[in-house]
KOLTOR-106980 format. One line per 2 residues: number of its first residue (from 1); for each residue x, y, z of C-alpha. Coordinates in steps of 0.001 Angstrom, whole numbers. Example, Ala and Ser with C-alpha at 12.3 -4.5 7.8 and 13.67 -1.06 7.14 Angstrom:
# KOLTOR-106980
1 = 12300:-4500:7800  13670:-1060:7140
***
This chain:
# KOLTOR-106980
1 = -41571:51093:9154  -44076:53023:11225
3 = -42119:53119:14497  -39151:55481:14211
5 = -37908:55659:17776  -38686:54210:21199
7 = -39069:56932:23818  -37429:56518:27213
9 = -37602:59112:29965  -38157:58804:33698
11 = -41848:59534:33240  -42198:56902:30513
13 = -40379:54276:32609  -42839:55025:35423
15 = -45731:54614:32929  -44319:51264:31805
17 = -44271:50002:35375  -47590:51444:36597
19 = -49971:51661:33629  -48513:48996:31267
21 = -47882:51656:28588  -45082:52033:26036
23 = -44164:55226:24154  -42969:55526:20563
25 = -42184:58270:18078  -43740:57987:14620
27 = -44315:60140:11594  -47428:62317:11652
29 = -48964:60634:8611  -49740:57346:10378
31 = -53125:56837:12039  -53913:55008:15284
33 = -55245:51783:13663  -52068:51460:11575
35 = -49885:52001:14645  -51915:49497:16675
37 = -51567:46822:13975  -47815:47433:13679
39 = -47219:47141:17447  -49311:43969:17690
41 = -47407:42394:14798  -43967:43617:15892
43 = -44106:42472:19529  -46798:39704:19363
45 = -49035:41464:21913  -52589:42818:22063
47 = -53076:46571:22373  -55832:47975:24589
49 = -55612:51622:23498  -53504:54097:21548
51 = -53182:57756:22537  -51138:60282:20617
53 = -50109:63888:20427  -48182:65843:17839
55 = -44998:67660:18651  -43249:69607:15878
57 = -43069:67218:12927  -43400:63995:14927
59 = -46213:62107:16612  -45665:60722:20101
61 = -47760:57595:20622  -48632:55999:23968
63 = -49636:52349:23553  -51396:50666:26476
65 = -51186:46892:26385  -53878:44473:27526
67 = -53354:43189:31091  -52207:39720:30013
69 = -49162:41283:28280  -46492:43079:30303
71 = -44887:46279:28993  -41985:45675:31392
73 = -41059:42497:29484  -40980:44332:26158
75 = -39063:47257:27641  -36492:44830:29056
77 = -36047:43161:25648  -35569:46602:24064
79 = -33058:47620:26726  -35097:50425:28288
81 = -35109:49002:31800
***
């Protein structure tokens, strides 16, 4: 499993609502194409872009969804909003 944890802070909730972006925590070994494929398969959505940064031993990944898919819907299903 590539996705270890779903991130939820005030800033991330604002990103979900304004920029259609979700945030996840993964292991550093996984690359962007692998993460993109996992998100698309896991939630049945299309990903527009994947941005990431490393913090300590984890990678924080910001996944922007294509406009026809709503991050708010996924966040609601996951219990973030």
